[in-house]
PDB file of the backbone (N, CA, C, O) and the ligand in Angstrom, with CONECT records:
HET     ZN  A 101       1
ATOM      1  N   MET A   1     103.779  99.240 120.623  1.00  0.00           N
ATOM      2  CA  MET A   1     103.460  98.698 119.305  1.00  0.00           C
ATOM      3  C   MET A   1     102.865  99.790 118.412  1.00  0.00           C
ATOM      4  O   MET A   1     101.972 100.534 118.817  1.00  0.00           O
ATOM      5  N   LYS A   2     103.383  99.863 117.198  1.00  0.00           N
ATOM      6  CA  LYS A   2     102.909 100.890 116.277  1.00  0.00           C
ATOM      7  C   LYS A   2     102.221 100.244 115.089  1.00  0.00           C
ATOM      8  O   LYS A   2     102.473  99.088 114.750  1.00  0.00           O
ATOM      9  N   LEU A   3     101.345 101.022 114.465  1.00  0.00           N
ATOM     10  CA  LEU A   3     100.663 100.517 113.285  1.00  0.00           C
ATOM     11  C   LEU A   3     101.487 100.822 112.044  1.00  0.00           C
ATOM     12  O   LEU A   3     102.258 101.781 112.007  1.00  0.00           O
ATOM     13  N   SER A   4     101.306  99.983 111.029  1.00  0.00           N
ATOM     14  CA  SER A   4     102.077 100.133 109.803  1.00  0.00           C
ATOM     15  C   SER A   4     101.540 101.281 108.959  1.00  0.00           C
ATOM     16  O   SER A   4     100.354 101.345 108.634  1.00  0.00           O
ATOM     17  N   LYS A   5     102.459 102.191 108.615  1.00  0.00           N
ATOM     18  CA  LYS A   5     102.078 103.326 107.786  1.00  0.00           C
ATOM     19  C   LYS A   5     101.674 102.869 106.386  1.00  0.00           C
ATOM     20  O   LYS A   5     100.772 103.440 105.773  1.00  0.00           O
ATOM     21  N   SER A   6     102.361 101.819 105.883  1.00  0.00           N
ATOM     22  CA  SER A   6     102.040 101.379 104.525  1.00  0.00           C
ATOM     23  C   SER A   6     100.637 100.795 104.458  1.00  0.00           C
ATOM     24  O   SER A   6      99.953 100.938 103.444  1.00  0.00           O
ATOM     25  N   THR A   7     100.200 100.134 105.533  1.00  0.00           N
ATOM     26  CA  THR A   7      98.819  99.637 105.566  1.00  0.00           C
ATOM     27  C   THR A   7      97.846 100.807 105.555  1.00  0.00           C
ATOM     28  O   THR A   7      96.835 100.776 104.854  1.00  0.00           O
ATOM     29  N   ALA A   8      98.158 101.841 106.337  1.00  0.00           N
ATOM     30  CA  ALA A   8      97.296 103.017 106.374  1.00  0.00           C
ATOM     31  C   ALA A   8      97.235 103.675 104.997  1.00  0.00           C
ATOM     32  O   ALA A   8      96.173 104.099 104.541  1.00  0.00           O
ATOM     33  N   ARG A   9      98.392 103.750 104.348  1.00  0.00           N
ATOM     34  CA  ARG A   9      98.432 104.356 103.012  1.00  0.00           C
ATOM     35  C   ARG A   9      97.621 103.542 102.017  1.00  0.00           C
ATOM     36  O   ARG A   9      96.953 104.094 101.143  1.00  0.00           O
ATOM     37  N   MET A  10      97.687 102.213 102.160  1.00  0.00           N
ATOM     38  CA  MET A  10      96.942 101.340 101.254  1.00  0.00           C
ATOM     39  C   MET A  10      95.439 101.650 101.330  1.00  0.00           C
ATOM     40  O   MET A  10      94.769 101.725 100.300  1.00  0.00           O
ATOM     41  N   THR A  11      94.920 101.826 102.531  1.00  0.00           N
ATOM     42  CA  THR A  11      93.484 102.116 102.656  1.00  0.00           C
ATOM     43  C   THR A  11      93.155 103.472 102.024  1.00  0.00           C
ATOM     44  O   THR A  11      92.110 103.639 101.396  1.00  0.00           O
ATOM     45  N   ILE A  12      94.076 104.447 102.203  1.00  0.00           N
ATOM     46  CA  ILE A  12      93.840 105.774 101.627  1.00  0.00           C
ATOM     47  C   ILE A  12      93.848 105.689 100.101  1.00  0.00           C
ATOM     48  O   ILE A  12      93.004 106.292  99.437  1.00  0.00           O
ATOM     49  N   VAL A  13      94.816 104.929  99.542  1.00  0.00           N
ATOM     50  CA  VAL A  13      94.912 104.796  98.083  1.00  0.00           C
ATOM     51  C   VAL A  13      93.666 104.093  97.538  1.00  0.00           C
ATOM     52  O   VAL A  13      93.071 104.555  96.564  1.00  0.00           O
ATOM     53  N   PHE A  14      93.270 102.979  98.162  1.00  0.00           N
ATOM     54  CA  PHE A  14      92.072 102.256  97.715  1.00  0.00           C
ATOM     55  C   PHE A  14      90.858 103.177  97.745  1.00  0.00           C
ATOM     56  O   PHE A  14      90.058 103.196  96.809  1.00  0.00           O
ATOM     57  N   PHE A  15      90.727 103.942  98.830  1.00  0.00           N
ATOM     58  CA  PHE A  15      89.551 104.783  98.986  1.00  0.00           C
ATOM     59  C   PHE A  15      89.533 105.897  97.934  1.00  0.00           C
ATOM     60  O   PHE A  15      88.506 106.147  97.302  1.00  0.00           O
ATOM     61  N   ASN A  16      90.691 106.568  97.752  1.00  0.00           N
ATOM     62  CA  ASN A  16      90.741 107.667  96.783  1.00  0.00           C
ATOM     63  C   ASN A  16      90.536 107.160  95.366  1.00  0.00           C
ATOM     64  O   ASN A  16      89.833 107.794  94.580  1.00  0.00           O
ATOM     65  N   LEU A  17      91.143 106.019  95.027  1.00  0.00           N
ATOM     66  CA  LEU A  17      90.917 105.416  93.717  1.00  0.00           C
ATOM     67  C   LEU A  17      89.438 105.101  93.532  1.00  0.00           C
ATOM     68  O   LEU A  17      88.869 105.322  92.464  1.00  0.00           O
ATOM     69  N   GLY A  18      88.831 104.582  94.589  1.00  0.00           N
ATOM     70  CA  GLY A  18      87.408 104.256  94.540  1.00  0.00           C
ATOM     71  C   GLY A  18      86.565 105.481  94.236  1.00  0.00           C
ATOM     72  O   GLY A  18      85.625 105.417  93.444  1.00  0.00           O
ATOM     73  N   VAL A  19      86.908 106.617  94.880  1.00  0.00           N
ATOM     74  CA  VAL A  19      86.171 107.865  94.640  1.00  0.00           C
ATOM     75  C   VAL A  19      86.322 108.290  93.179  1.00  0.00           C
ATOM     76  O   VAL A  19      85.344 108.628  92.513  1.00  0.00           O
ATOM     77  N   ILE A  20      87.578 108.266  92.690  1.00  0.00           N
ATOM     78  CA  ILE A  20      87.834 108.695  91.298  1.00  0.00           C
ATOM     79  C   ILE A  20      87.079 107.794  90.320  1.00  0.00           C
ATOM     80  O   ILE A  20      86.412 108.276  89.404  1.00  0.00           O
ATOM     81  N   ILE A  21      87.191 106.478  90.526  1.00  0.00           N
ATOM     82  CA  ILE A  21      86.557 105.546  89.595  1.00  0.00           C
ATOM     83  C   ILE A  21      85.033 105.647  89.683  1.00  0.00           C
ATOM     84  O   ILE A  21      84.334 105.506  88.679  1.00  0.00           O
ATOM     85  N   LEU A  22      84.525 105.892  90.901  1.00  0.00           N
ATOM     86  CA  LEU A  22      83.074 106.046  91.050  1.00  0.00           C
ATOM     87  C   LEU A  22      82.573 107.263  90.255  1.00  0.00           C
ATOM     88  O   LEU A  22      81.567 107.188  89.549  1.00  0.00           O
ATOM     89  N   VAL A  23      83.292 108.375  90.385  1.00  0.00           N
ATOM     90  CA  VAL A  23      82.911 109.590  89.648  1.00  0.00           C
ATOM     91  C   VAL A  23      82.964 109.321  88.145  1.00  0.00           C
ATOM     92  O   VAL A  23      82.063 109.715  87.404  1.00  0.00           O
ATOM     93  N   MET A  24      84.038 108.639  87.696  1.00  0.00           N
ATOM     94  CA  MET A  24      84.157 108.291  86.278  1.00  0.00           C
ATOM     95  C   MET A  24      82.997 107.396  85.833  1.00  0.00           C
ATOM     96  O   MET A  24      82.376 107.625  84.795  1.00  0.00           O
ATOM     97  N   GLY A  25      82.725 106.378  86.640  1.00  0.00           N
ATOM     98  CA  GLY A  25      81.683 105.421  86.293  1.00  0.00           C
ATOM     99  C   GLY A  25      80.308 106.063  86.209  1.00  0.00           C
ATOM    100  O   GLY A  25      79.524 105.767  85.307  1.00  0.00           O
ATOM    101  N   VAL A  26      80.021 106.956  87.172  1.00  0.00           N
ATOM    102  CA  VAL A  26      78.736 107.663  87.144  1.00  0.00           C
ATOM    103  C   VAL A  26      78.691 108.588  85.934  1.00  0.00           C
ATOM    104  O   VAL A  26      77.662 108.698  85.267  1.00  0.00           O
ATOM    105  N   GLY A  27      79.820 109.257  85.650  1.00  0.00           N
ATOM    106  CA  GLY A  27      79.905 110.159  84.502  1.00  0.00           C
ATOM    107  C   GLY A  27      79.684 109.417  83.187  1.00  0.00           C
ATOM    108  O   GLY A  27      79.013 109.914  82.282  1.00  0.00           O
ATOM    109  N   MET A  28      80.263 108.212  83.097  1.00  0.00           N
ATOM    110  CA  MET A  28      80.132 107.432  81.860  1.00  0.00           C
ATOM    111  C   MET A  28      78.852 106.602  81.854  1.00  0.00           C
ATOM    112  O   MET A  28      78.510 105.982  80.847  1.00  0.00           O
ATOM    113  N   ASN A  29      78.147 106.595  82.989  1.00  0.00           N
ATOM    114  CA  ASN A  29      76.950 105.772  83.145  1.00  0.00           C
ATOM    115  C   ASN A  29      77.274 104.295  82.884  1.00  0.00           C
ATOM    116  O   ASN A  29      76.521 103.586  82.216  1.00  0.00           O
ATOM    117  N   ASN A  30      78.417 103.852  83.431  1.00  0.00           N
ATOM    118  CA  ASN A  30      78.903 102.493  83.179  1.00  0.00           C
ATOM    119  C   ASN A  30      78.830 101.687  84.485  1.00  0.00           C
ATOM    120  O   ASN A  30      79.562 101.961  85.437  1.00  0.00           O
ATOM    121  N   LYS A  31      77.943 100.698  84.511  1.00  0.00           N
ATOM    122  CA  LYS A  31      77.723  99.918  85.745  1.00  0.00           C
ATOM    123  C   LYS A  31      78.965  99.119  86.141  1.00  0.00           C
ATOM    124  O   LYS A  31      79.237  98.936  87.327  1.00  0.00           O
ATOM    125  N   LEU A  32      79.716  98.644  85.145  1.00  0.00           N
ATOM    126  CA  LEU A  32      80.914  97.848  85.434  1.00  0.00           C
ATOM    127  C   LEU A  32      81.952  98.690  86.176  1.00  0.00           C
ATOM    128  O   LEU A  32      82.575  98.226  87.131  1.00  0.00           O
ATOM    129  N   VAL A  33      82.130  99.936  85.724  1.00  0.00           N
ATOM    130  CA  VAL A  33      83.093 100.826  86.373  1.00  0.00           C
ATOM    131  C   VAL A  33      82.618 101.165  87.785  1.00  0.00           C
ATOM    132  O   VAL A  33      83.423 101.234  88.714  1.00  0.00           O
ATOM    133  N   VAL A  34      81.308 101.377  87.944  1.00  0.00           N
ATOM    134  CA  VAL A  34      80.767 101.672  89.275  1.00  0.00           C
ATOM    135  C   VAL A  34      80.972 100.475  90.200  1.00  0.00           C
ATOM    136  O   VAL A  34      81.277 100.658  91.379  1.00  0.00           O
ATOM    137  N   SER A  35      80.811  99.247  89.687  1.00  0.00           N
ATOM    138  CA  SER A  35      81.032  98.089  90.571  1.00  0.00           C
ATOM    139  C   SER A  35      82.508  97.917  90.898  1.00  0.00           C
ATOM    140  O   SER A  35      82.847  97.453  91.987  1.00  0.00           O
ATOM    141  N   THR A  36      83.405  98.287  89.961  1.00  0.00           N
ATOM    142  CA  THR A  36      84.838  98.271  90.284  1.00  0.00           C
ATOM    143  C   THR A  36      85.113  99.205  91.462  1.00  0.00           C
ATOM    144  O   THR A  36      85.884  98.873  92.362  1.00  0.00           O
ATOM    145  N   ALA A  37      84.472 100.377  91.445  1.00  0.00           N
ATOM    146  CA  ALA A  37      84.648 101.338  92.534  1.00  0.00           C
ATOM    147  C   ALA A  37      84.160 100.747  93.857  1.00  0.00           C
ATOM    148  O   ALA A  37      84.795 100.947  94.893  1.00  0.00           O
ATOM    149  N   SER A  38      83.040 100.023  93.832  1.00  0.00           N
ATOM    150  CA  SER A  38      82.546  99.476  95.097  1.00  0.00           C
ATOM    151  C   SER A  38      83.463  98.364  95.610  1.00  0.00           C
ATOM    152  O   SER A  38      83.577  98.161  96.818  1.00  0.00           O
ATOM    153  N   VAL A  39      84.122  97.638  94.685  1.00  0.00           N
ATOM    154  CA  VAL A  39      85.114  96.641  95.115  1.00  0.00           C
ATOM    155  C   VAL A  39      86.268  97.337  95.837  1.00  0.00           C
ATOM    156  O   VAL A  39      86.754  96.850  96.858  1.00  0.00           O
ATOM    157  N   LEU A  40      86.704  98.482  95.297  1.00  0.00           N
ATOM    158  CA  LEU A  40      87.797  99.234  95.932  1.00  0.00           C
ATOM    159  C   LEU A  40      87.383  99.760  97.300  1.00  0.00           C
ATOM    160  O   LEU A  40      88.171  99.721  98.244  1.00  0.00           O
ATOM    161  N   PHE A  41      86.142 100.255  97.415  1.00  0.00           N
ATOM    162  CA  PHE A  41      85.654 100.703  98.725  1.00  0.00           C
ATOM    163  C   PHE A  41      85.641  99.533  99.710  1.00  0.00           C
ATOM    164  O   PHE A  41      86.007  99.676 100.877  1.00  0.00           O
ATOM    165  N   GLY A  42      85.206  98.362  99.205  1.00  0.00           N
ATOM    166  CA  GLY A  42      85.186  97.168 100.054  1.00  0.00           C
ATOM    167  C   GLY A  42      86.582  96.792 100.511  1.00  0.00           C
ATOM    168  O   GLY A  42      86.792  96.448 101.674  1.00  0.00           O
ATOM    169  N   ALA A  43      87.552  96.859  99.578  1.00  0.00           N
ATOM    170  CA  ALA A  43      88.934  96.515  99.916  1.00  0.00           C
ATOM    171  C   ALA A  43      89.478  97.482 100.958  1.00  0.00           C
ATOM    172  O   ALA A  43      90.133  97.065 101.913  1.00  0.00           O
ATOM    173  N   ALA A  44      89.208  98.777 100.776  1.00  0.00           N
ATOM    174  CA  ALA A  44      89.672  99.775 101.742  1.00  0.00           C
ATOM    175  C   ALA A  44      89.073  99.500 103.113  1.00  0.00           C
ATOM    176  O   ALA A  44      89.757  99.611 104.131  1.00  0.00           O
ATOM    177  N   PHE A  45      87.788  99.140 103.136  1.00  0.00           N
ATOM    178  CA  PHE A  45      87.112  98.882 104.403  1.00  0.00           C
ATOM    179  C   PHE A  45      87.696  97.638 105.082  1.00  0.00           C
ATOM    180  O   PHE A  45      87.949  97.640 106.287  1.00  0.00           O
ATOM    181  N   ILE A  46      87.907  96.571 104.291  1.00  0.00           N
ATOM    182  CA  ILE A  46      88.403  95.317 104.861  1.00  0.00           C
ATOM    183  C   ILE A  46      89.813  95.504 105.432  1.00  0.00           C
ATOM    184  O   ILE A  46      90.106  95.064 106.543  1.00  0.00           O
ATOM    185  N   VAL A  47      90.687  96.170 104.647  1.00  0.00           N
ATOM    186  CA  VAL A  47      92.054  96.391 105.130  1.00  0.00           C
ATOM    187  C   VAL A  47      92.024  97.221 106.410  1.00  0.00           C
ATOM    188  O   VAL A  47      92.734  96.924 107.371  1.00  0.00           O
ATOM    189  N   ARG A  48      91.193  98.264 106.410  1.00  0.00           N
ATOM    190  CA  ARG A  48      91.142  99.134 107.579  1.00  0.00           C
ATOM    191  C   ARG A  48      90.570  98.395 108.787  1.00  0.00           C
ATOM    192  O   ARG A  48      91.041  98.566 109.912  1.00  0.00           O
ATOM    193  N   PHE A  49      89.558  97.579 108.544  1.00  0.00           N
ATOM    194  CA  PHE A  49      88.894  96.907 109.656  1.00  0.00           C
ATOM    195  C   PHE A  49      89.754  95.791 110.248  1.00  0.00           C
ATOM    196  O   PHE A  49      89.799  95.615 111.466  1.00  0.00           O
ATOM    197  N   TYR A  50      90.438  95.036 109.377  1.00  0.00           N
ATOM    198  CA  TYR A  50      91.173  93.869 109.878  1.00  0.00           C
ATOM    199  C   TYR A  50      92.638  94.138 110.164  1.00  0.00           C
ATOM    200  O   TYR A  50      93.238  93.470 111.006  1.00  0.00           O
ATOM    201  N   MET A  51      93.229  95.121 109.465  1.00  0.00           N
ATOM    202  CA  MET A  51      94.666  95.324 109.640  1.00  0.00           C
ATOM    203  C   MET A  51      95.009  96.564 110.431  1.00  0.00           C
ATOM    204  O   MET A  51      96.118  96.668 110.955  1.00  0.00           O
ATOM    205  N   LEU A  52      94.076  97.521 110.536  1.00  0.00           N
ATOM    206  CA  LEU A  52      94.334  98.711 111.342  1.00  0.00           C
ATOM    207  C   LEU A  52      93.467  98.627 112.590  1.00  0.00           C
ATOM    208  O   LEU A  52      92.280  98.952 112.574  1.00  0.00           O
ATOM    209  N   ARG A  53      94.091  98.186 113.661  1.00  0.00           N
ATOM    210  CA  ARG A  53      93.365  98.106 114.923  1.00  0.00           C
ATOM    211  C   ARG A  53      94.173  98.792 116.004  1.00  0.00           C
ATOM    212  O   ARG A  53      95.402  98.830 115.945  1.00  0.00           O
ATOM    213  N   CYS A  54      93.477  99.335 116.994  1.00  0.00           N
ATOM    214  CA  CYS A  54      94.159  99.969 118.113  1.00  0.00           C
ATOM    215  C   CYS A  54      95.070  98.951 118.804  1.00  0.00           C
ATOM    216  O   CYS A  54      94.604  97.880 119.192  1.00  0.00           O
ATOM    217  N   PRO A  55      96.373  99.269 118.968  1.00  0.00           N
ATOM    218  CA  PRO A  55      97.284  98.319 119.618  1.00  0.00           C
ATOM    219  C   PRO A  55      96.969  98.139 121.105  1.00  0.00           C
ATOM    220  O   PRO A  55      97.433  97.178 121.719  1.00  0.00           O
ATOM    221  N   HIS A  56      96.189  99.046 121.688  1.00  0.00           N
ATOM    222  CA  HIS A  56      95.919  98.991 123.123  1.00  0.00           C
ATOM    223  C   HIS A  56      94.673  98.169 123.436  1.00  0.00           C
ATOM    224  O   HIS A  56      94.685  97.329 124.336  1.00  0.00           O
ATOM    225  N   CYS A  57      93.582  98.419 122.676  1.00  0.00           N
ATOM    226  CA  CYS A  57      92.335  97.732 123.016  1.00  0.00           C
ATOM    227  C   CYS A  57      91.780  96.898 121.865  1.00  0.00           C
ATOM    228  O   CYS A  57      90.802  96.174 122.046  1.00  0.00           O
ATOM    229  N   GLY A  58      92.400  96.991 120.668  1.00  0.00           N
ATOM    230  CA  GLY A  58      91.943  96.181 119.542  1.00  0.00           C
ATOM    231  C   GLY A  58      90.756  96.747 118.805  1.00  0.00           C
ATOM    232  O   GLY A  58      90.200  96.088 117.927  1.00  0.00           O
ATOM    233  N   HIS A  59      90.356  97.964 119.147  1.00  0.00           N
ATOM    234  CA  HIS A  59      89.222  98.583 118.465  1.00  0.00           C
ATOM    235  C   HIS A  59      89.591  98.842 117.006  1.00  0.00           C
ATOM    236  O   HIS A  59      90.621  99.463 116.742  1.00  0.00           O
ATOM    237  N   PRO A  60      88.776  98.380 116.045  1.00  0.00           N
ATOM    238  CA  PRO A  60      89.151  98.529 114.638  1.00  0.00           C
ATOM    239  C   PRO A  60      88.879  99.925 114.102  1.00  0.00           C
ATOM    240  O   PRO A  60      88.047 100.666 114.626  1.00  0.00           O
ATOM    241  N   GLY A  61      89.608 100.263 113.040  1.00  0.00           N
ATOM    242  CA  GLY A  61      89.293 101.452 112.265  1.00  0.00           C
ATOM    243  C   GLY A  61      89.813 102.774 112.767  1.00  0.00           C
ATOM    244  O   GLY A  61      89.094 103.767 112.656  1.00  0.00           O
ATOM    245  N   PRO A  62      91.056 102.862 113.331  1.00  0.00           N
ATOM    246  CA  PRO A  62      91.597 104.191 113.601  1.00  0.00           C
ATOM    247  C   PRO A  62      91.797 104.935 112.284  1.00  0.00           C
ATOM    248  O   PRO A  62      91.996 104.311 111.242  1.00  0.00           O
ATOM    249  N   ILE A  63      91.747 106.249 112.325  1.00  0.00           N
ATOM    250  CA  ILE A  63      91.863 107.055 111.107  1.00  0.00           C
ATOM    251  C   ILE A  63      93.238 106.837 110.482  1.00  0.00           C
ATOM    252  O   ILE A  63      94.253 107.037 111.150  1.00  0.00           O
ATOM    253  N   PRO A  64      93.289 106.427 109.202  1.00  0.00           N
ATOM    254  CA  PRO A  64      94.596 106.216 108.573  1.00  0.00           C
ATOM    255  C   PRO A  64      95.304 107.545 108.328  1.00  0.00           C
ATOM    256  O   PRO A  64      94.686 108.530 107.925  1.00  0.00           O
ATOM    257  N   LYS A  65      96.603 107.551 108.577  1.00  0.00           N
ATOM    258  CA  LYS A  65      97.393 108.756 108.367  1.00  0.00           C
ATOM    259  C   LYS A  65      98.430 108.496 107.291  1.00  0.00           C
ATOM    260  O   LYS A  65      99.020 107.417 107.229  1.00  0.00           O
ATOM    261  N   TRP A  66      98.647 109.492 106.446  1.00  0.00           N
ATOM    262  CA  TRP A  66      99.639 109.338 105.377  1.00  0.00           C
ATOM    263  C   TRP A  66     101.038 109.590 105.918  1.00  0.00           C
ATOM    264  O   TRP A  66     101.979 108.883 105.558  1.00  0.00           O
ATOM    265  N   LYS A  67     101.181 110.580 106.769  1.00  0.00           N
ATOM    266  CA  LYS A  67     102.503 110.925 107.287  1.00  0.00           C
ATOM    267  C   LYS A  67     102.773 110.194 108.587  1.00  0.00           C
ATOM    268  O   LYS A  67     101.866 109.933 109.378  1.00  0.00           O
ATOM    269  N   GLY A  68     104.065 109.864 108.792  1.00  0.00           N
ATOM    270  CA  GLY A  68     104.427 109.050 109.936  1.00  0.00           C
ATOM    271  C   GLY A  68     104.413 109.762 111.262  1.00  0.00           C
ATOM    272  O   GLY A  68     104.216 109.122 112.295  1.00  0.00           O
ATOM    273  N   ASN A  69     104.615 111.077 111.273  1.00  0.00           N
ATOM    274  CA  ASN A  69     104.768 111.765 112.548  1.00  0.00           C
ATOM    275  C   ASN A  69     103.441 112.012 113.248  1.00  0.00           C
ATOM    276  O   ASN A  69     103.399 112.261 114.453  1.00  0.00           O
ATOM    277  N   ASP A  70     102.360 111.942 112.482  1.00  0.00           N
ATOM    278  CA  ASP A  70     101.063 112.198 113.081  1.00  0.00           C
ATOM    279  C   ASP A  70     100.615 110.990 113.896  1.00  0.00           C
ATOM    280  O   ASP A  70     100.883 109.846 113.530  1.00  0.00           O
ATOM    281  N   SER A  71      99.948 111.252 114.974  1.00  0.00           N
ATOM    282  CA  SER A  71      99.334 110.155 115.703  1.00  0.00           C
ATOM    283  C   SER A  71      97.853 110.475 115.880  1.00  0.00           C
ATOM    284  O   SER A  71      97.440 111.634 115.867  1.00  0.00           O
ATOM    285  N   VAL A  72      97.075 109.421 116.044  1.00  0.00           N
ATOM    286  CA  VAL A  72      95.639 109.618 116.219  1.00  0.00           C
ATOM    287  C   VAL A  72      95.236 109.056 117.572  1.00  0.00           C
ATOM    288  O   VAL A  72      95.958 108.252 118.161  1.00  0.00           O
ATOM    289  N   ILE A  73      94.093 109.477 118.053  1.00  0.00           N
ATOM    290  CA  ILE A  73      93.593 109.032 119.354  1.00  0.00           C
ATOM    291  C   ILE A  73      92.525 107.961 119.113  1.00  0.00           C
ATOM    292  O   ILE A  73      91.619 108.147 118.301  1.00  0.00           O
ATOM    293  N   CYS A  74      92.643 106.857 119.818  1.00  0.00           N
ATOM    294  CA  CYS A  74      91.649 105.782 119.699  1.00  0.00           C
ATOM    295  C   CYS A  74      90.292 106.292 120.177  1.00  0.00           C
ATOM    296  O   CYS A  74      90.181 106.928 121.225  1.00  0.00           O
ATOM    297  N   ARG A  75      89.252 105.993 119.373  1.00  0.00           N
ATOM    298  CA  ARG A  75      87.911 106.454 119.727  1.00  0.00           C
ATOM    299  C   ARG A  75      87.347 105.701 120.918  1.00  0.00           C
ATOM    300  O   ARG A  75      86.433 106.181 121.588  1.00  0.00           O
ATOM    301  N   LYS A  76      87.903 104.496 121.187  1.00  0.00           N
ATOM    302  CA  LYS A  76      87.342 103.691 122.274  1.00  0.00           C
ATOM    303  C   LYS A  76      88.082 103.901 123.585  1.00  0.00           C
ATOM    304  O   LYS A  76      87.467 104.216 124.604  1.00  0.00           O
ATOM    305  N   CYS A  77      89.418 103.726 123.564  1.00  0.00           N
ATOM    306  CA  CYS A  77      90.148 103.768 124.835  1.00  0.00           C
ATOM    307  C   CYS A  77      90.882 105.086 125.061  1.00  0.00           C
ATOM    308  O   CYS A  77      91.399 105.324 126.153  1.00  0.00           O
ATOM    309  N   GLY A  78      90.935 105.963 124.023  1.00  0.00           N
ATOM    310  CA  GLY A  78      91.555 107.267 124.205  1.00  0.00           C
ATOM    311  C   GLY A  78      93.070 107.247 124.192  1.00  0.00           C
ATOM    312  O   GLY A  78      93.701 108.279 124.419  1.00  0.00           O
ATOM    313  N   GLU A  79      93.679 106.071 123.926  1.00  0.00           N
ATOM    314  CA  GLU A  79      95.137 105.999 123.867  1.00  0.00           C
ATOM    315  C   GLU A  79      95.625 106.553 122.537  1.00  0.00           C
ATOM    316  O   GLU A  79      94.902 106.550 121.541  1.00  0.00           O
ATOM    317  N   LYS A  80      96.857 107.026 122.541  1.00  0.00           N
ATOM    318  CA  LYS A  80      97.461 107.532 121.313  1.00  0.00           C
ATOM    319  C   LYS A  80      97.902 106.356 120.448  1.00  0.00           C
ATOM    320  O   LYS A  80      98.513 105.405 120.934  1.00  0.00           O
ATOM    321  N   ILE A  81      97.578 106.440 119.147  1.00  0.00           N
ATOM    322  CA  ILE A  81      97.982 105.401 118.219  1.00  0.00           C
ATOM    323  C   ILE A  81      99.018 105.998 117.286  1.00  0.00           C
ATOM    324  O   ILE A  81      98.771 107.011 116.632  1.00  0.00           O
ATOM    325  N   GLU A  82     100.174 105.367 117.230  1.00  0.00           N
ATOM    326  CA  GLU A  82     101.247 105.880 116.388  1.00  0.00           C
ATOM    327  C   GLU A  82     101.426 105.002 115.160  1.00  0.00           C
ATOM    328  O   GLU A  82     101.246 103.785 115.204  1.00  0.00           O
ATOM    329  N   TYR A  83     101.783 105.657 114.066  1.00  0.00           N
ATOM    330  CA  TYR A  83     102.109 104.923 112.846  1.00  0.00           C
ATOM    331  C   TYR A  83     103.611 104.967 112.650  1.00  0.00           C
ATOM    332  O   TYR A  83     104.267 105.942 113.017  1.00  0.00           O
ATOM    333  N   GLN A  84     104.147 103.913 112.073  1.00  0.00           N
ATOM    334  CA  GLN A  84     105.583 103.937 111.761  1.00  0.00           C
ATOM    335  C   GLN A  84     105.800 103.609 110.290  1.00  0.00           C
ATOM    336  O   GLN A  84     106.940 103.577 109.827  1.00  0.00           O
TER     337      GLN A  84
HETATM  338 ZN    ZN A 101      92.040 101.665 121.803  1.00  0.00          ZN2+
END
């Protein structure tokens, strides 16, 4: 069983957008923009926690990869996790 690359990409996009918007919000001193950034961080965390889990042991939060050929090692069981 492989993990979905598009799900992994979604967490990366949410997180990077969150960083950009956070920097903008802090720069503009705009609380609304800063809270938008925290919503994006929350979304990235939720997607990663609930949708990216080790297929072997169910441990949440393997490192998301953008490219399909890379695989990561589960921090809990040490099995290789592949993205497709
Ligand atoms: Zn595992």
